[in-house]
N, C-alpha and C positions, 0 to 999 in steps of 0.2 A: 502493500499501498505507499501510496505517496503522499499521504496527507501528513502534517507534523508530529512529531512526536508527543510534543504537550496537548495538540489539541486531541490525539488518540487517547494520551492520559486524562485528561481534563472530562473527556468524555465518558471513561469510563468510575469515574466518579461522580455524577450526576447524580445519580441513588443516594449519596449523601452530603447531596448542595445545602439541605436545610443546616444539619449539625456543621458542615463547615463553617456556614453565613452566620449559626449563631456563635462559633467558636472565634471568628474574627471579629466579631461585634462585641465580645466580650473583651477579646484583648485592646482593642479601641477605646472602650470606656473606662477601662482600669489604666490606660496610660495617658489619656485624656485628664482623670479624673487627678492621676498623680503629677501631672502638669499642672491644672488648674489648683493645685492645693500648695506648691512651691510659687508659684507667680502672686497668689492670692495672700499666701503670710506672708510674704516681702512686701506688698503694696502695705496690709493691716499692720506689721510692724513700726513700718517707717511712717505710716499715719500717725500711732500710737506714740512714737516718738515727738514727731512733731508739735502732736498736740497737747503732748506734755510739756515741750519747751514753751510751746506759744501762750498755754492756758485757756487751750479752744474745748469747744466740745464736740464730742466725734460717737457716731451709732456703732455701739461695741458689737450686737447685739446678733445683725446680720452676718457681718463677716467672721463674724465665731461660728455661727451656724453652720455657713458653707463651710467652712473648714472642717466641721467636724462631718459634715455630709460628703466633703469631696473625698474627707479621711475612708470612710466608711465605705462607699463607692470602690476607692483603690480595693483595698483590699477585700472584696466582696468580686468585686469583677475579676479581680487575679485568681483566685478560688475558681470561678467561674467558669476562667480562662482554662486553668489547668484541666480541671475537669470535663468541661466540653472538648476541648480542640484534642485531649488524649483517647476520649471516647471516639473523638471520629478519629481520629488517626487509625486505632483499632480494628475499628469496622471498614477501613479503607483499607488495612494490611489483608484481615481477612477476607476481603472481597476479590482482592487483586490476587491473592495466594490460591484461592479457588478457581477463579477466573482463567489461571495460566496454567493450571493442574489440570482441568477439563481441556485446556486445548493441546496438552503436551501428550496426553492420554491416546488420541488417536496416531498420532505418530510413533509412539514405540512398535516395534522396536527401528523401522524401516527408516523413517525419514528425520532423524535424530543426527545421521549421519556419522561424523567422528567426534561428535560429543560425549565426553565420558559421562559415568554417571555423577562424578563431583561436579562437571561443567553444568550440569542439567539442574542439580539441588544447590550449584549456586547462582543460577537465574529463578530459583523459585525463592531462594531465602535469603541470600544476600544484596541480590538487586531487589526484590521486591520490598525489602525494607530499608534498602536506600530512596527508593519511589516513595515513601512517607514524606520525606521532607519535602518535595514538591507542595506540600499542602503546609505541612509545620514549620520548616524552614525555609521556604522561599515565597509560597504568596500568601499567606498570613502576615508574617514580616515586611512584605514590602507592601501590601494594601494598606498595613497600619502606617507606616511612615507617610507614603504619601498624604493619606489625609489626616495627619495630624502637623508633620512638618507645613503642609499646607496651609492649616489653619493659623497653624502659629505665626505664619507670613501674614496672612490677611489680617489677624488682629493685630500684629506688630504692626502693618502698612496705616492703620485707624491711626496710629498716635506718631508714626514717624517713616516717611518712604524710603530716606534713606537707609536707617535701619534697617527696613524690612528688605531691601533690596540686598544689604550686607550680608545678612542670616538667609535667604534664596541660595546664593553663592555659593556662602559655607555649605549650607545645607548637600546640595547638589555634590560641592566636591565632598563630602564626607560619602555621601550616601549613593552615588554612580561612578564619580572618575574616579578615584582610590581604589576601591573595590574593582570596578572594571579594567585597571591595570594589574591587580593583582591577580583577579582570575584568568584574564588573556595569557600573562607571563607564566603561571601556573598551570595551565590547559594541558600543557606535555607531559607536566612530571605528572601530575593527578593522573592522566589516563594510562604512564607508564606503572605508576603504584597501584593501580587498578588492576590490570594484567599480570604484576609480580603478585599480587593479593590470590585470583585466581589460581594461578600456577601453585601457589603455594598450598589453597584447598586441594587440588588436584593431587600434589606429592603426597601431603596427610592422607587424605583417601588412598590411594594408591599403596603408600606403606602399612595401613593398617588392613586392605585386602592381602596385602602380599606378606606379613608381617613373619611368617612360617618360614617362606624360601629367601627372604632376608635372612633371614637365624642361619638355617640351613646352608648358604654359602656364605655366610660368616662377611655379610657387607652392611650389615645394621648401621656401624660408622658411619660410613662413605654414605649411605640413603642420608643420615642425619645429617652431615656436611653439605648436602646440595641443598637439603632444608635450610640450613643455616644460612646459606649461600642465597637463596632466595629470597629469606626474610631480610637479610643483610639490603639487598638490592631492593627492595619495598622501602625499606624506612630509609634510605638515601633517598629516595625520590620522595619520599611523604617527608623530609625533613627540609626538600626545596619546598615543597609545596607553603610547610607549615614558615619558613623564613620570611616568605612574601608575604603571608598573612600577617605576619609581628612586624613588617614595614610597614602595612595598610594602616594595622591598630595602634602603632604608635603616632602616625601622622595624622590618625583622626583626635587621639589621645591632646595633641595638640592644638586641633581644631576648636578645642571647648575653652581653654582660655582665651583664645586669640578672639573667638565670638564674645566674649564675657567684656575684653578689653574693646573689640569693638562699640559694641553695647553702651559703656558706660561713657567713652570717649563724643560718642554723636549723641548721645543721651544726656550727657552735662551740657553740651554746647545747646542743645535743644532748652535746658534748663534755663540759661542763663541766656538766652533769647527768649525766654519767657513763655515758650512754647508747648512746654512739658512740667506737669508738676516732679516734685520729688519722689513723692509717693510712686508715679507713674513710673519713676526711672528707674527703683526698685523693680518694680514686677516687671518690664521689657527687659533689666540684664537676665534676671531668676529663669522670665517667661523662655529668652532664646538659649540658656546653656540648658534646660530643663530638654529641651526638644530635641538634644541630640540623643534622648533616652529614646526616640524613637527612631532615629537613624542610625544608632549603635549595631541593630542586628544584622543589618542592610553588607557590613563585607562580609558577613557569614552568610547570609543569604548568596551572595554573589558566586561565593569558595563552591557554595553547593549545586550550584548551574549544572557545570559539567559535569557533576557525578551523576548528578539528578537524568540527566539526556543521555549519556552514553548507559546508564543503566536501562532507560527505558528503552533507547536503541535495541540493548540485548536482549530484552525481553520480550519486544516486537517483532525483531527478527526470528526467534525462537517461535513466538505463538503464529506467525504467517507463514510459518512453514506446511506444506501443504503433504497429508498425508499421502505415502506410494499406493494405497489399494483406496478409491473412494468408494465410500459406501453407496448406494442408487439413492435417487431423486425419495424424497418421503413421497409414501402414498397411502390411502388411508385402507388401500387390500393389500397389504404383502405378504407374499407368498408362503405357506406354511407346507415344508415338507414331511412326509409320513412319520408317524410315533417308530414304525422302525423302517430305514431307510437305508435304501440301496446308495452304496458307493461306487459312481462311473468318471472313468477319467479319459478323456481322448484328445488324442493329439494336444499334450499340455508341456508347454515352453515355458521359460522361465532363466530368468538371467538378473542379476544384481545390478543392474546399470555398466554393464562390463561387456566387453568381445566374446567371453568364453559363457555357453549356456551351459548352468546347475541342470536345467532338466533338459531333454531332448527327443520332443514328441511322445512323451510318456502314454500308453494306453494300461488302462488297467479297471476291472470290475472284480468288487467286492459286495455279493450278498450280503444281506443282513445277515448275523449271528454269525460268518464266516470267520476264521482265526487264520489271520495270514501273515508270513515272513517276511520280512521285506530285505534281504543279504545281500551286502557290499561293502567293499573298503571303504576308509575311511574316506570323506571325498567324492564319494561316485553320488552325492546328491538326493540321499536320504533323508536329511533334515530339511533341505528346500524343499523335498515334496510333503511334510508336515507344514513346513512356511507357508506354500500354498494352500494346504485343506482348513487351515486356520485363517486364512487371507490375511498376512502379515506380511504377504510377498507378490508383485501383480505377476501373472500369467497369458501367458497365451493361448487359447484352444476351449474345451469345456470341461466343466467338473458339474456333475449333477448329483444332488442329495436329494436322493426320495423324492425324485421324481421333479426337484427343483433347480434351475440353473444359482449353483452357488454365486454367483457375481450379482443374482438379486436378491441376495438377502444381505441387510446391513452384519458388518462386523461381528457386532456384538449377538448377533441373532443365530449367525453361524457356528459360531465359537461356544454356542451352547449345546452343542450336540457332535462336540468333542471332549475328550478330557485327557490331555495332553500330561504324559510324563517326561519331560525333558531330559537331558542328556546331564543335563545340571542342573536341576532344580529347583528355584529360589524358596528358602525359609526365613520367613519374617523372624523378627527378633520378639521374640514372645511365647508363651508357652504353647505346650505341644499340641494343650486341647484346642487355642486359637487357632494354629495351623490349619488342625483338620478343616474346624468349622469351616474355613472358608469353601470347600467344596458342598457339606450340608449343613446351613447355621441351624436345622431343630432337629441335629444328631445326638440322641442322649449318650451318656456314657458309655453304654451296654454295648451298642453299636459302633463308637470311636476303638475299644479295646478290641472287639470282634476284628474290625480292619484291620487293627494291627499284627494281631496275630494273622490274618489272611495273608499280610504280607512280609510274615517272617520274623515279626519284631516282638514277639512276646517274651524273651528275654531280655532282650532293650528295655521294654517300659517296666518290666519286675525291677530293673536295676537303675530306674530313675530315680531319686531322690524325694519327689514330690508325684510320681504317678504322672498323670495327664495334665498336671498345673507346674509341672515342671516347666522351666523359662530356657530355652535352646537357641543357640544363634552365637552372635557374638559374645553379647553378654552376659552367657548363660551357658550350660550344658554342652560341650563341643559336640559336632554333630560328621561323622564319617561319610565320605561320597556314596558309600555304598547304602549307608543308613537313611541318609538323605534320601537314594533314590526310592528308598521305601517307603518313606513317609508319604511320599509325592505319587509311592504307588496305592497305600492306604488311602490317600486322599481323596485317587482317581476311584475308586471301589463306592468310596461314600457316594459320591456325585450321581447324577440321574442321568448323564450324559449316554446316549447309544450307543456311540463310540468309542474305543480307547485305543489310542497311541503313544505304545511306549517306545523309548528312547535309547534304548541300548538299556535295558532293565537292569539286568544281572552283571553289569561293567564294573569292577571289583571286589566281584562275590566268588567265595569259592565254591566247587563243583557241586559238593553235597547241598548248600542252600539253594542255588540255583535252580536244581531239580526242583527242590520243596517249594520254592518262588511258584514258578511256572504251573506245578501240580495243583496246587493253592488258585492259582489265577485262571486255571481251567475248570476246576471246581465252581468258583465265585462269581465268574466273568456274568451271571444271569442272562446266556443267551446273546448278549451285546457283541457285535462286532468288534474283532481286535487286530488291527496292522501292529503288529511287535519289528522294529528295527533293529536290527542286530550285524557287526559283521562275525559272532560267535555262536554258531545256531547249533551248538552239542546238545542243550538238555532241550531242545524243541519238540522234540518227538511225540511226549505228551502231552503237549496244547494245540500245536495248529494244524489248520487242514488243508491249505496250501501254500508253497512256498516260492515265490519269485526271488529273481535276482537284477540288482542293480550294477551296472558297470559304466561308469563316465557318465550320467546323467539318464541311461537307456536303461527300461525295465526287461529283461529276459528274462525265460522259463523253460526247462525246470534249472534248480538252483546247482552249480557244478562245486558249490562246495561242502555241501551236508555230507554228515556219516553216510558211506555210501551202503551201508544197512538200515538207515533210515525210511528206505521205500518200502523193502519186506515187513521191518516194524509196522510200517502203517497199513501193508495189506492184508 
């Protein structure tokens, strides 16, 4: 999309505009009340002093009441500002994060390209956090500064036009020129710091995932050294940004006494010429100085502009990616495959945007309830076939599921017909129960335990300290590759999908466990279709009805790698 990232960002925030306006209004109210309190107090004290010296009468009650009112409004407004703006910010973060996550889900896995999990996490977590500054750190301070400083200049102009012009120039210098200079000079190091921050997050995630390999090869210190080097480069870029920011802040600090001195000089001349009262002089000096309270946040706002824009561009770049497999147009009459679907593939070709075809004219028919072994070496295209069936990769040709073309079904609908056990299944950090309930949220403990036993995990379950409640994963009990696959098999058995796709289900298991697992699958498949992908078909005799071989993306039959006694055993 060619729209400005700012327009797109604020269009996403329109549902929170009332909270945003209320928060900005509270910030404006507290700032104006603070400035009015200081200016009125100066006027009141000076008037009291002059009245005492001259023996004059003075209205004490009205200014005293106004001072108390402004003090209360300032305190209440500041509390309301914190409450409302933070509530709006949290709502914005939640809305943006859910919006981006919903856009990312259809992209996985194909359209994410070379983005690793750490980079995707960085977009959803760090970049969305940065976008909160669009409202809290940029929009609100800018609006408050513009309205407040403009009001101060207009009010000052009612008493002294020359002083109003001087204050306007100083406010522009403090709120626009200096921050713009700092932001422009600091844009390159700020972008560099963001790049190194993302690299650092990637290295941390990579190190955590591969900590066993790092320890095995004794290169933990080398990885730590590289991480420290990345951190050092990021800190160097941040120091350059902070140095520029410090210069801008120092210049701003010098402008405050300059404004006071200018107001005092111009005001004293006006008093001498009887165009200004002494109490009004005090009020205008304090009014001009207090106006900098509204302008002071602008350097930080300018400094955040680049970071917010860069984060928005990264977020929108990810959100605007097109899924590699598009869903059909929404229609009220979505075709529904048969409850017991046959599966037919005709001349199916698939590649991943490269010259090499992973599937080359695959023809395969699997009637419902058949158990088929797909045998082939690594790289033969077996996993690509699963990706095509799950609509994770685009294909050419025809795939028919239960009388309905597979590409006529939305991806989420098509995937409900398949229970997939990947070669490296993902287990969430959580309890064993939570991981199993993903397939069947209503399953009771007895059914979960039964599925684990069918997956040959009975002994594993008994050894867990808290049974089904045991936390597994990175922060819990470790799970080996074979255990992880069998947990995924138990999860697949719990699902109601009519077709089971098992990718190397016995990888890493000994021969005895493999045979027991296959025998259990044969008994517990409940008549469902099974497609078992493997390059070691040794224990499949008790399970499958048909065997096909895949070589270089082409399906052939019968398999040349099966045990020669297999056909006699089946006969």
